[in-house]
ChimeraX commands (.cxc) that place a marker at each C-alpha (Angstrom):
marker #1 position 246.67,165.17,-25.55 radius 0.5
marker #1 position 246.57,167.13,-22.28 radius 0.5
marker #1 position 244.92,164.19,-20.52 radius 0.5
marker #1 position 247.62,161.83,-21.74 radius 0.5
marker #1 position 250.34,164.23,-20.60 radius 0.5
marker #1 position 248.64,164.50,-17.20 radius 0.5
marker #1 position 248.64,160.73,-16.75 radius 0.5
marker #1 position 252.23,160.43,-17.89 radius 0.5
marker #1 position 253.36,163.15,-15.50 radius 0.5
marker #1 position 251.60,161.48,-12.57 radius 0.5
marker #1 position 253.11,158.10,-13.41 radius 0.5
marker #1 position 256.58,159.58,-13.58 radius 0.5
marker #1 position 256.24,161.72,-10.48 radius 0.5
marker #1 position 257.41,159.05,-8.07 radius 0.5
marker #1 position 260.48,158.37,-10.18 radius 0.5
marker #1 position 261.30,162.07,-10.32 radius 0.5
marker #1 position 261.05,162.52,-6.54 radius 0.5
marker #1 position 263.36,159.56,-5.95 radius 0.5
marker #1 position 266.11,161.36,-7.87 radius 0.5
marker #1 position 265.85,164.70,-6.03 radius 0.5
marker #1 position 267.72,165.84,-2.89 radius 0.5
marker #1 position 265.42,165.45,0.11 radius 0.5
marker #1 position 265.12,166.86,3.62 radius 0.5
marker #1 position 262.49,166.41,6.30 radius 0.5
marker #1 position 260.05,169.16,7.25 radius 0.5
marker #1 position 257.75,169.36,10.27 radius 0.5
marker #1 position 254.90,167.50,8.52 radius 0.5
marker #1 position 256.23,166.27,5.22 radius 0.5
marker #1 position 259.48,165.94,3.26 radius 0.5
marker #1 position 260.75,168.60,0.88 radius 0.5
marker #1 position 262.55,168.03,-2.41 radius 0.5
marker #1 position 265.05,170.29,-4.17 radius 0.5
marker #1 position 263.65,170.86,-7.65 radius 0.5
marker #1 position 265.26,173.36,-10.02 radius 0.5
marker #1 position 266.88,175.27,-7.17 radius 0.5
marker #1 position 263.80,175.46,-4.89 radius 0.5
marker #1 position 262.73,173.33,-1.91 radius 0.5
marker #1 position 259.18,172.16,-2.63 radius 0.5
marker #1 position 256.58,169.76,-1.22 radius 0.5
marker #1 position 255.78,166.62,-3.23 radius 0.5
marker #1 position 252.46,168.18,-4.25 radius 0.5
marker #1 position 254.20,171.33,-5.49 radius 0.5
marker #1 position 256.64,169.27,-7.57 radius 0.5
marker #1 position 253.72,167.36,-9.05 radius 0.5
marker #1 position 251.89,170.59,-9.87 radius 0.5
marker #1 position 254.92,172.06,-11.60 radius 0.5
marker #1 position 255.62,168.92,-13.64 radius 0.5
marker #1 position 251.97,168.77,-14.69 radius 0.5
marker #1 position 252.09,172.43,-15.68 radius 0.5
marker #1 position 255.24,171.87,-17.69 radius 0.5
marker #1 position 253.70,168.81,-19.33 radius 0.5
marker #1 position 250.42,170.44,-20.30 radius 0.5
marker #1 position 251.60,173.99,-20.95 radius 0.5
marker #1 position 255.16,173.55,-22.11 radius 0.5
marker #1 position 255.50,177.04,-23.68 radius 0.5
marker #1 position 254.75,178.73,-20.35 radius 0.5
marker #1 position 257.55,178.70,-17.75 radius 0.5
marker #1 position 256.53,177.95,-14.19 radius 0.5
marker #1 position 256.31,181.08,-12.04 radius 0.5
marker #1 position 257.04,181.13,-8.35 radius 0.5
marker #1 position 256.02,183.87,-5.93 radius 0.5
marker #1 position 257.51,183.51,-2.51 radius 0.5
marker #1 position 255.45,184.02,0.64 radius 0.5
marker #1 position 256.27,182.96,4.14 radius 0.5
marker #1 position 253.88,182.92,7.05 radius 0.5
marker #1 position 254.02,183.02,10.88 radius 0.5
marker #1 position 253.71,179.36,11.85 radius 0.5
marker #1 position 252.89,180.12,15.47 radius 0.5
marker #1 position 249.62,181.85,14.60 radius 0.5
marker #1 position 248.40,179.07,12.33 radius 0.5
marker #1 position 249.47,176.09,14.38 radius 0.5
marker #1 position 247.68,177.46,17.43 radius 0.5
marker #1 position 244.55,177.69,15.29 radius 0.5
marker #1 position 244.68,174.08,14.12 radius 0.5
marker #1 position 243.58,172.36,17.29 radius 0.5
marker #1 position 243.18,172.97,20.99 radius 0.5
marker #1 position 245.28,169.84,21.47 radius 0.5
marker #1 position 248.11,171.25,19.37 radius 0.5
marker #1 position 249.30,174.44,20.98 radius 0.5
marker #1 position 252.68,176.10,21.25 radius 0.5
marker #1 position 253.56,179.04,23.45 radius 0.5
marker #1 position 255.60,181.80,21.90 radius 0.5
marker #1 position 258.78,181.14,23.89 radius 0.5
marker #1 position 258.86,177.49,22.84 radius 0.5
marker #1 position 257.98,178.34,19.26 radius 0.5
marker #1 position 260.67,181.01,19.09 radius 0.5
marker #1 position 263.40,178.65,20.30 radius 0.5
marker #1 position 262.33,175.96,17.84 radius 0.5
marker #1 position 262.29,178.54,15.06 radius 0.5
marker #1 position 265.81,179.71,15.92 radius 0.5
marker #1 position 266.97,176.09,15.78 radius 0.5
marker #1 position 265.53,175.75,12.29 radius 0.5
marker #1 position 262.33,173.87,13.11 radius 0.5
marker #1 position 259.39,175.29,11.16 radius 0.5
marker #1 position 256.79,174.08,8.72 radius 0.5
marker #1 position 258.93,174.60,5.62 radius 0.5
marker #1 position 262.26,173.91,7.25 radius 0.5
marker #1 position 264.74,176.60,8.35 radius 0.5
marker #1 position 263.35,179.93,7.13 radius 0.5
marker #1 position 266.76,181.21,6.09 radius 0.5
marker #1 position 267.44,178.17,3.88 radius 0.5
marker #1 position 263.96,178.34,2.39 radius 0.5
marker #1 position 264.15,182.06,1.66 radius 0.5
marker #1 position 267.75,182.05,0.52 radius 0.5
marker #1 position 267.06,179.29,-1.99 radius 0.5
marker #1 position 264.25,181.23,-3.62 radius 0.5
marker #1 position 266.21,184.49,-3.49 radius 0.5
marker #1 position 269.24,183.00,-5.22 radius 0.5
marker #1 position 267.02,181.36,-7.81 radius 0.5
marker #1 position 265.29,184.70,-8.47 radius 0.5
marker #1 position 268.69,186.28,-9.08 radius 0.5
marker #1 position 269.73,183.45,-11.39 radius 0.5
marker #1 position 266.41,183.31,-13.26 radius 0.5
marker #1 position 264.53,186.60,-12.73 radius 0.5
marker #1 position 262.14,185.78,-15.57 radius 0.5
marker #1 position 261.02,182.59,-13.81 radius 0.5
marker #1 position 261.11,183.39,-10.08 radius 0.5
marker #1 position 259.68,186.58,-8.59 radius 0.5
marker #1 position 260.85,187.40,-5.07 radius 0.5
marker #1 position 258.76,189.92,-3.13 radius 0.5
marker #1 position 259.16,191.29,0.40 radius 0.5
marker #1 position 256.08,191.81,2.55 radius 0.5
marker #1 position 257.25,195.17,3.92 radius 0.5
marker #1 position 257.88,196.48,0.41 radius 0.5
marker #1 position 254.48,195.32,-0.82 radius 0.5
marker #1 position 252.73,196.96,2.10 radius 0.5
marker #1 position 254.60,200.21,1.45 radius 0.5
marker #1 position 253.50,200.37,-2.21 radius 0.5
marker #1 position 250.94,197.73,-3.17 radius 0.5
marker #1 position 250.19,199.31,-6.55 radius 0.5
marker #1 position 253.81,199.21,-7.64 radius 0.5
marker #1 position 254.07,195.53,-6.79 radius 0.5
marker #1 position 250.79,194.64,-8.50 radius 0.5
marker #1 position 252.26,196.12,-11.68 radius 0.5
marker #1 position 255.49,194.20,-11.11 radius 0.5
marker #1 position 253.53,190.97,-10.74 radius 0.5
marker #1 position 251.52,191.66,-13.89 radius 0.5
marker #1 position 254.71,192.26,-15.88 radius 0.5
marker #1 position 256.27,189.11,-14.44 radius 0.5
marker #1 position 253.24,187.08,-15.57 radius 0.5
marker #1 position 253.55,188.71,-19.01 radius 0.5
marker #1 position 250.15,190.39,-18.78 radius 0.5
marker #1 position 251.16,194.01,-18.03 radius 0.5
marker #1 position 248.57,196.70,-17.52 radius 0.5
marker #1 position 247.91,198.89,-20.53 radius 0.5
marker #1 position 248.23,202.67,-20.34 radius 0.5
marker #1 position 244.44,202.89,-20.49 radius 0.5
marker #1 position 244.04,200.41,-17.62 radius 0.5
marker #1 position 246.48,202.30,-15.43 radius 0.5
marker #1 position 244.84,205.66,-16.11 radius 0.5
marker #1 position 241.43,204.08,-15.56 radius 0.5
marker #1 position 242.30,202.91,-12.07 radius 0.5
marker #1 position 242.63,199.18,-12.79 radius 0.5
marker #1 position 245.69,198.85,-10.56 radius 0.5
marker #1 position 243.88,200.38,-7.61 radius 0.5
marker #1 position 240.89,198.10,-8.26 radius 0.5
marker #1 position 243.12,195.01,-8.12 radius 0.5
marker #1 position 244.71,196.23,-4.89 radius 0.5
marker #1 position 241.27,196.74,-3.35 radius 0.5
marker #1 position 240.01,193.39,-4.62 radius 0.5
marker #1 position 243.01,191.58,-3.13 radius 0.5
marker #1 position 243.07,193.53,0.11 radius 0.5
marker #1 position 243.10,191.72,3.44 radius 0.5
marker #1 position 239.76,193.23,4.42 radius 0.5
marker #1 position 238.03,192.17,1.20 radius 0.5
marker #1 position 239.42,188.64,1.07 radius 0.5
marker #1 position 238.70,188.00,4.74 radius 0.5
marker #1 position 235.07,189.05,4.29 radius 0.5
marker #1 position 234.35,186.61,1.45 radius 0.5
marker #1 position 232.01,183.78,2.57 radius 0.5
marker #1 position 234.38,181.10,1.30 radius 0.5
marker #1 position 237.13,182.48,3.56 radius 0.5
marker #1 position 235.06,183.41,6.60 radius 0.5
marker #1 position 233.45,179.99,6.99 radius 0.5
marker #1 position 234.15,176.35,6.32 radius 0.5
marker #1 position 236.98,173.99,7.20 radius 0.5
marker #1 position 239.83,172.66,5.11 radius 0.5
marker #1 position 242.08,169.70,5.83 radius 0.5
marker #1 position 245.53,170.90,4.94 radius 0.5
marker #1 position 247.92,170.88,7.89 radius 0.5
marker #1 position 249.17,167.50,9.03 radius 0.5
marker #1 position 245.74,165.97,8.47 radius 0.5
marker #1 position 244.23,168.25,11.14 radius 0.5
marker #1 position 241.11,170.31,10.40 radius 0.5
marker #1 position 241.81,173.97,9.75 radius 0.5
marker #1 position 239.14,176.67,9.68 radius 0.5
marker #1 position 239.43,178.80,6.57 radius 0.5
marker #1 position 239.21,181.97,8.64 radius 0.5
marker #1 position 242.37,180.96,10.50 radius 0.5
marker #1 position 244.47,181.62,7.42 radius 0.5
marker #1 position 243.84,185.33,7.81 radius 0.5
marker #1 position 246.15,187.10,10.19 radius 0.5
marker #1 position 246.24,190.89,10.09 radius 0.5
marker #1 position 250.01,191.08,10.00 radius 0.5
marker #1 position 251.27,194.64,10.17 radius 0.5
marker #1 position 254.79,195.88,9.61 radius 0.5
marker #1 position 256.51,196.14,12.98 radius 0.5
marker #1 position 253.90,194.25,15.01 radius 0.5
marker #1 position 256.57,191.78,16.10 radius 0.5
marker #1 position 257.10,194.21,18.98 radius 0.5
marker #1 position 253.78,193.08,20.43 radius 0.5
marker #1 position 254.97,189.49,20.82 radius 0.5
marker #1 position 258.78,189.43,20.82 radius 0.5
marker #1 position 261.12,191.04,23.31 radius 0.5
marker #1 position 264.04,193.17,22.14 radius 0.5
marker #1 position 266.39,190.34,23.14 radius 0.5
marker #1 position 264.45,187.81,21.08 radius 0.5
marker #1 position 264.39,190.14,18.08 radius 0.5
marker #1 position 268.15,190.71,18.26 radius 0.5
marker #1 position 268.84,186.99,18.56 radius 0.5
marker #1 position 266.76,186.25,15.49 radius 0.5
marker #1 position 268.23,189.17,13.54 radius 0.5
marker #1 position 271.74,187.90,14.26 radius 0.5
marker #1 position 270.85,184.38,13.14 radius 0.5
marker #1 position 269.21,185.54,9.92 radius 0.5
marker #1 position 272.04,187.94,9.13 radius 0.5
marker #1 position 274.59,185.16,9.54 radius 0.5
marker #1 position 272.59,182.61,7.55 radius 0.5
marker #1 position 272.04,185.04,4.66 radius 0.5
marker #1 position 275.60,186.35,4.65 radius 0.5
marker #1 position 277.00,186.64,1.14 radius 0.5
marker #1 position 273.63,186.19,-0.59 radius 0.5
marker #1 position 272.90,189.88,-1.14 radius 0.5
marker #1 position 269.55,189.46,0.62 radius 0.5
marker #1 position 268.78,191.52,3.71 radius 0.5
marker #1 position 265.69,192.37,5.75 radius 0.5
marker link #1:1,2 radius 0.2
marker link #1:2,3 radius 0.2
marker link #1:3,4 radius 0.2
marker link #1:4,5 radius 0.2
marker link #1:5,6 radius 0.2
marker link #1:6,7 radius 0.2
marker link #1:7,8 radius 0.2
marker link #1:8,9 radius 0.2
marker link #1:9,10 radius 0.2
marker link #1:10,11 radius 0.2
marker link #1:11,12 radius 0.2
marker link #1:12,13 radius 0.2
marker link #1:13,14 radius 0.2
marker link #1:14,15 radius 0.2
marker link #1:15,16 radius 0.2
marker link #1:16,17 radius 0.2
marker link #1:17,18 radius 0.2
marker link #1:18,19 radius 0.2
marker link #1:19,20 radius 0.2
marker link #1:20,21 radius 0.2
marker link #1:21,22 radius 0.2
marker link #1:22,23 radius 0.2
marker link #1:23,24 radius 0.2
marker link #1:24,25 radius 0.2
marker link #1:25,26 radius 0.2
marker link #1:26,27 radius 0.2
marker link #1:27,28 radius 0.2
marker link #1:28,29 radius 0.2
marker link #1:29,30 radius 0.2
marker link #1:30,31 radius 0.2
marker link #1:31,32 radius 0.2
marker link #1:32,33 radius 0.2
marker link #1:33,34 radius 0.2
marker link #1:34,35 radius 0.2
marker link #1:35,36 radius 0.2
marker link #1:36,37 radius 0.2
marker link #1:37,38 radius 0.2
marker link #1:38,39 radius 0.2
marker link #1:39,40 radius 0.2
marker link #1:40,41 radius 0.2
marker link #1:41,42 radius 0.2
marker link #1:42,43 radius 0.2
marker link #1:43,44 radius 0.2
marker link #1:44,45 radius 0.2
marker link #1:45,46 radius 0.2
marker link #1:46,47 radius 0.2
marker link #1:47,48 radius 0.2
marker link #1:48,49 radius 0.2
marker link #1:49,50 radius 0.2
marker link #1:50,51 radius 0.2
marker link #1:51,52 radius 0.2
marker link #1:52,53 radius 0.2
marker link #1:53,54 radius 0.2
marker link #1:54,55 radius 0.2
marker link #1:55,56 radius 0.2
marker link #1:56,57 radius 0.2
marker link #1:57,58 radius 0.2
marker link #1:58,59 radius 0.2
marker link #1:59,60 radius 0.2
marker link #1:60,61 radius 0.2
marker link #1:61,62 radius 0.2
marker link #1:62,63 radius 0.2
marker link #1:63,64 radius 0.2
marker link #1:64,65 radius 0.2
marker link #1:65,66 radius 0.2
marker link #1:66,67 radius 0.2
marker link #1:67,68 radius 0.2
marker link #1:68,69 radius 0.2
marker link #1:69,70 radius 0.2
marker link #1:70,71 radius 0.2
marker link #1:71,72 radius 0.2
marker link #1:72,73 radius 0.2
marker link #1:73,74 radius 0.2
marker link #1:74,75 radius 0.2
marker link #1:75,76 radius 0.2
marker link #1:76,77 radius 0.2
marker link #1:77,78 radius 0.2
marker link #1:78,79 radius 0.2
marker link #1:79,80 radius 0.2
marker link #1:80,81 radius 0.2
marker link #1:81,82 radius 0.2
marker link #1:82,83 radius 0.2
marker link #1:83,84 radius 0.2
marker link #1:84,85 radius 0.2
marker link #1:85,86 radius 0.2
marker link #1:86,87 radius 0.2
marker link #1:87,88 radius 0.2
marker link #1:88,89 radius 0.2
marker link #1:89,90 radius 0.2
marker link #1:90,91 radius 0.2
marker link #1:91,92 radius 0.2
marker link #1:92,93 radius 0.2
marker link #1:93,94 radius 0.2
marker link #1:94,95 radius 0.2
marker link #1:95,96 radius 0.2
marker link #1:96,97 radius 0.2
marker link #1:97,98 radius 0.2
marker link #1:98,99 radius 0.2
marker link #1:99,100 radius 0.2
marker link #1:100,101 radius 0.2
marker link #1:101,102 radius 0.2
marker link #1:102,103 radius 0.2
marker link #1:103,104 radius 0.2
marker link #1:104,105 radius 0.2
marker link #1:105,106 radius 0.2
marker link #1:106,107 radius 0.2
marker link #1:107,108 radius 0.2
marker link #1:108,109 radius 0.2
marker link #1:109,110 radius 0.2
marker link #1:110,111 radius 0.2
marker link #1:111,112 radius 0.2
marker link #1:112,113 radius 0.2
marker link #1:113,114 radius 0.2
marker link #1:114,115 radius 0.2
marker link #1:115,116 radius 0.2
marker link #1:116,117 radius 0.2
marker link #1:117,118 radius 0.2
marker link #1:118,119 radius 0.2
marker link #1:119,120 radius 0.2
marker link #1:120,121 radius 0.2
marker link #1:121,122 radius 0.2
marker link #1:122,123 radius 0.2
marker link #1:123,124 radius 0.2
marker link #1:124,125 radius 0.2
marker link #1:125,126 radius 0.2
marker link #1:126,127 radius 0.2
marker link #1:127,128 radius 0.2
marker link #1:128,129 radius 0.2
marker link #1:129,130 radius 0.2
marker link #1:130,131 radius 0.2
marker link #1:131,132 radius 0.2
marker link #1:132,133 radius 0.2
marker link #1:133,134 radius 0.2
marker link #1:134,135 radius 0.2
marker link #1:135,136 radius 0.2
marker link #1:136,137 radius 0.2
marker link #1:137,138 radius 0.2
marker link #1:138,139 radius 0.2
marker link #1:139,140 radius 0.2
marker link #1:140,141 radius 0.2
marker link #1:141,142 radius 0.2
marker link #1:142,143 radius 0.2
marker link #1:143,144 radius 0.2
marker link #1:144,145 radius 0.2
marker link #1:145,146 radius 0.2
marker link #1:146,147 radius 0.2
marker link #1:147,148 radius 0.2
marker link #1:148,149 radius 0.2
marker link #1:149,150 radius 0.2
marker link #1:150,151 radius 0.2
marker link #1:151,152 radius 0.2
marker link #1:152,153 radius 0.2
marker link #1:153,154 radius 0.2
marker link #1:154,155 radius 0.2
marker link #1:155,156 radius 0.2
marker link #1:156,157 radius 0.2
marker link #1:157,158 radius 0.2
marker link #1:158,159 radius 0.2
marker link #1:159,160 radius 0.2
marker link #1:160,161 radius 0.2
marker link #1:161,162 radius 0.2
marker link #1:162,163 radius 0.2
marker link #1:163,164 radius 0.2
marker link #1:164,165 radius 0.2
marker link #1:165,166 radius 0.2
marker link #1:166,167 radius 0.2
marker link #1:167,168 radius 0.2
marker link #1:168,169 radius 0.2
marker link #1:169,170 radius 0.2
marker link #1:170,171 radius 0.2
marker link #1:171,172 radius 0.2
marker link #1:172,173 radius 0.2
marker link #1:173,174 radius 0.2
marker link #1:174,175 radius 0.2
marker link #1:175,176 radius 0.2
marker link #1:176,177 radius 0.2
marker link #1:177,178 radius 0.2
marker link #1:178,179 radius 0.2
marker link #1:179,180 radius 0.2
marker link #1:180,181 radius 0.2
marker link #1:181,182 radius 0.2
marker link #1:182,183 radius 0.2
marker link #1:183,184 radius 0.2
marker link #1:184,185 radius 0.2
marker link #1:185,186 radius 0.2
marker link #1:186,187 radius 0.2
marker link #1:187,188 radius 0.2
marker link #1:188,189 radius 0.2
marker link #1:189,190 radius 0.2
marker link #1:190,191 radius 0.2
marker link #1:191,192 radius 0.2
marker link #1:192,193 radius 0.2
marker link #1:193,194 radius 0.2
marker link #1:194,195 radius 0.2
marker link #1:195,196 radius 0.2
marker link #1:196,197 radius 0.2
marker link #1:197,198 radius 0.2
marker link #1:198,199 radius 0.2
marker link #1:199,200 radius 0.2
marker link #1:200,201 radius 0.2
marker link #1:201,202 radius 0.2
marker link #1:202,203 radius 0.2
marker link #1:203,204 radius 0.2
marker link #1:204,205 radius 0.2
marker link #1:205,206 radius 0.2
marker link #1:206,207 radius 0.2
marker link #1:207,208 radius 0.2
marker link #1:208,209 radius 0.2
marker link #1:209,210 radius 0.2
marker link #1:210,211 radius 0.2
marker link #1:211,212 radius 0.2
marker link #1:212,213 radius 0.2
marker link #1:213,214 radius 0.2
marker link #1:214,215 radius 0.2
marker link #1:215,216 radius 0.2
marker link #1:216,217 radius 0.2
marker link #1:217,218 radius 0.2
marker link #1:218,219 radius 0.2
marker link #1:219,220 radius 0.2
marker link #1:220,221 radius 0.2
marker link #1:221,222 radius 0.2
marker link #1:222,223 radius 0.2
marker link #1:223,224 radius 0.2
marker link #1:224,225 radius 0.2
marker link #1:225,226 radius 0.2
view
């Protein structure tokens, strides 16, 4: 039955995409599906999940990443300096479209359907990783038991998922994937030791203020602030 559902979902995927609002991204188009802008592959994954596991609602955890770091890692022939990247970013050109539209869409959907969309902020997670691991477990409907909490399970998960541990795994420290615009991408390039406040190393105060003003204006009225 699952195999039949899988085939049916794949056959109907093209028809579904043709009915959805669409906008162009840097590398591929994005489609508005159930309140969220997603890549064609993401839409396919969700429809397959819904087809094969209908009782389980699809769960979305939002994460954004610094495009400049990754795109400079893709190829020596594809390089952007920070000034150029910053201006493009302020104009709304980035891998997943304008950041403020992307983030606002997920934020508003998380407010409308908190049981289906979990919205996390990087700064908050870094400030209290254990708290957010428990939040994620509850969101996925597999909360930690009292015994697990007292036994240190939360701390073990935090350590297991830490930047240092994940970066050191052989699968992440070696090998190449082919995931950005058809260009080879070393697995190790996906790991950037982002630290809260390290924007000061790269951006000037003027650049930071300009971006803050843009984001504040674009998110006005949403209830979301950074």
